[in-house]
Structures are given as C-alpha cells and as structure tokens.
C-alpha positions in Angstrom: 78.4 110.6 103.6 80.8 108.3 102.3 82.8 105.0 104.7 86.1 105.6 104.8 86.5 102.7 107.3 84.3 99.4 106.9 85.3 96.4 108.7 83.2 93.9 109.2 83.8 90.6 111.7 87.7 91.2 111.9 89.8 89.1 113.4 93.5 89.5 114.3 95.8 87.9 115.9 99.0 88.9 118.2 100.7 86.1 118.2 98.9 83.8 119.7 96.5 85.8 121.1 93.2 87.0 119.7 93.9 91.2 119.9 90.5 91.2 117.9 87.6 89.1 118.4 84.8 90.2 115.5 84.9 94.0 114.9 82.2 95.5 113.0 83.2 99.2 112.5 81.9 101.9 110.3 83.0 105.3 110.3 81.9 108.0 107.7 84.2 110.7 106.1 84.8 113.3 108.2 83.9 111.8 112.1 85.7 112.3 114.7 85.4 108.4 116.3 86.6 108.1 119.7 87.5 104.5 120.6 87.3 103.8 124.6 87.4 101.0 126.6 90.3 98.8 128.7 93.8 98.7 128.2 94.1 95.4 126.1 90.2 96.1 124.7 91.8 96.4 121.3 91.8 99.7 120.5 95.3 99.9 119.6 95.0 97.2 117.1 92.3 98.5 115.2 94.1 101.8 114.2 96.8 99.3 113.6 94.8 97.3 111.5 93.5 100.1 109.5 96.7 101.6 109.1 97.8 98.4 107.1 99.9 97.4 109.9 98.2 94.3 111.4 96.6 91.9 109.4 93.0 90.7 109.4 92.9 86.5 109.7 89.4 86.6 109.0 86.7 89.0 108.2 86.9 92.4 105.6 87.8 95.4 106.1 88.7 98.5 103.5 89.9 101.8 104.2 89.4 104.4 101.3 88.2 101.9 99.4 91.3 99.6 99.7 91.3 95.8 100.4 93.1 95.0 104.2 93.3 91.8 103.1 94.6 91.8 99.9 96.3 94.9 99.9 97.0 96.5 103.1 100.4 97.9 102.3 98.7 100.0 99.5 96.8 102.1 102.4 99.8 103.2 104.6 100.7 105.9 101.8 97.3 107.7 102.6 96.8 107.0 106.6 98.8 108.8 109.1 99.5 106.2 112.7 101.0 108.0 115.6 101.2 105.7 118.2 102.9 105.9 121.3 106.5 105.7 120.3 106.1 108.6 118.0 108.3 106.9 115.1 110.7 109.1 114.9 114.6 108.7 113.7 115.8 110.2 117.0 119.4 110.1 115.5 118.4 112.8 113.2 117.1 116.6 113.6 113.2 117.5 114.4 113.5 119.4 110.6 115.4 116.3 109.1 112.5 114.2 110.6 109.9 116.2 109.3 111.7 116.5 106.1 111.8 112.3 105.7 108.6 112.5 105.5 107.5 115.2 103.5 109.8 113.6 100.6 107.3 110.3 100.6 104.7 112.2 99.3 106.3 115.1 97.7 105.9 118.0 99.5 106.9 120.8 99.4 109.6 122.9 101.5 107.0 125.4 102.1 104.5 122.7 103.4 107.5 121.5 105.7 107.7 125.4 107.6 104.4 125.5 107.7 103.6 122.0 109.5 106.8 122.6 111.8 105.3 126.6 112.4 102.1 125.0 113.5 103.3 123.0 116.0 105.8 125.2 117.1 108.8 122.9 116.4 110.3 125.5 114.0 113.1 128.2 114.6 115.5 126.9 117.6 113.8 123.6 118.1 114.4 122.5 113.8 118.0 121.8 114.9 118.0 119.6 118.0 118.1 116.2 117.6 114.6 114.2 118.4 117.2 112.4 121.1 117.4 115.6 122.6 113.7 116.5 122.9 111.0 116.9 125.7 108.4 114.4 125.4 106.1 117.0 124.4 108.2 118.3 121.8 108.4 115.0 120.5 104.9 114.6 120.1 104.9 118.1 118.3 107.3 116.5 116.6 105.5 113.6 115.5 102.0 115.7 114.6 104.2 118.0 112.5 105.3 114.4 110.5 101.9 113.5 110.3 100.6 117.0 108.9 102.8 117.2 105.9 102.4 113.7 105.0 98.4 115.2 104.3 97.1 112.0 105.6 93.2 111.3 104.9 92.7 109.3 107.8 94.6 110.0 111.3 94.7 107.1 113.9 95.8 108.1 117.1 96.8 106.6 120.1 96.7 108.5 122.9 97.6 111.4 121.0 97.4 114.4 123.6 100.2 112.1 126.1 102.9 114.4 126.6 101.5 117.6 125.6 100.9 120.1 127.8 97.4 121.9 128.4 98.2 124.7 125.4 99.7 121.8 123.0 96.6 119.6 123.6 94.1 122.9 123.0 96.2 123.2 119.8 95.9 119.3 118.9 92.1 119.7 119.5 92.1 123.0 116.8 94.7 121.0 114.4 92.3 117.9 114.5 89.2 119.7 113.7 90.8 122.0 111.1 91.8 118.5 109.4 88.2 117.6 110.0 87.2 120.4 107.8 89.5 119.9 105.4 88.1 116.5 104.5 90.5 114.4 106.7 89.0 111.6 109.3 90.0 110.7 112.3 89.6 107.7 114.6 91.6 108.1 117.9 92.0 106.2 121.4 92.1 108.0 124.4 91.5 107.5 128.4 91.4 111.1 128.5 87.6 110.8 128.7 86.7 114.8 129.4 88.4 116.0 126.8 88.5 113.0 124.0 84.8 113.4 124.3 84.0 117.3 124.1 86.1 116.3 120.5 84.4 113.9 119.4 81.6 113.3 116.9 80.9 109.4 117.7 81.9 107.3 120.6 82.9 103.3 120.4 83.2 101.4 122.8 85.9 98.4 122.9 85.5 95.7 125.1 87.1 92.1 125.2 88.3 92.8 120.9 84.9 93.6 119.7 83.1 96.8 119.1 79.6 98.8 120.2 
C-alpha cells in the first residue's frame, strides 16, 4: 500500500497554544481513518495541517508526496476539507456554489449535475440561495462541492452533523464509493458507533498527540 499521509513529530501552534505536540501519523491509500478523542485534543488541527491550511512549526509532513513544510499551498487542489462551517457562499445558490468549485478543477457540467443528484440538492434546491437552506441541506451542498472537486484525500470534520438518518447512510455509502474509486478518507467524529463501523482504522488523539 502507498502512504498518502505521513506526519512525523508534527508540532503546530494555534495562537500561542500548541494545538499539536509531536504527532506521528501514517495513512495508507484507500483507508478510512477515524480520529477520535475529546474536544480540544487536536483532531481538527490534524485535518487542517493535512489540508495545507495550518503551518507545521516543527517536524515533517507529507500528503500525496507534497512537503507540507515547504509547499503546503500545492496540496490544496488535491484534497477536500469539509469543516464545521461547510465552506459555502451564502449569497450564491446551490448550483452556483457547486459550479464555483467545479471551475477550480475544470469539472464538466455533467459532473456538476451528477454530484448534485448524488447528494439530492438538484431540482427545486438548485436555485435556492445557500442562506435559505436547512443545516442538513447545507451539509449536502458542501458534500456535493467536495464530490465535484475529485479530491484524492477527503478530510472531514464531523461530516454527519446536520444530516438526517437517510443522509447519514448516504454519506457512508458515498465515502465507501470514494475509497473504492481510489480516494483516501480521514474523519473526526463524535458519533462513535456509526463512525467506528465505517472506519477501517481508528487513531486516538489526546493532548495534541496520536496513538
């Protein structure tokens, strides 16, 4: 198996606080890795480091072979991060949001339509402003944006939040399908029963370190 994520002794600082204090973590291609641990343990920080959004102060990190200490901007077009805020432009419609992300990777109109249909934000929802969507609909729109970007690594922070039971099942199926197509998934979740059943491996984060 190929190593997709490789963190060695990673220290990352948030303000004056050491969000990560020497993390060692290796993720192989095709895994679904669950990060578990208490609030403030560093799960979100690991996801942000791997997305190239949080600098490494000490240690080394590589994602898809890209050095995060020297060229972290280069990884951003190849990974998809879904955080708590969904990353939507609230003044744009559902379709406009997804078209925006599609343009960043030159995705086709057919790919846009397929992503919207997969997450059931097509038809009447397509022309609705994101600000008018329910929490679950916003989550679906954000996931459709992630699909259309063809992310090689999916980094998900509480991805089931806001979704109903059907939506959670659909998300699980989507993640398994993404892995079958060659993607790698790392997620943080407090929904231990569901996430444990989905994950191929569990990593516990505690005090800014992994074990």
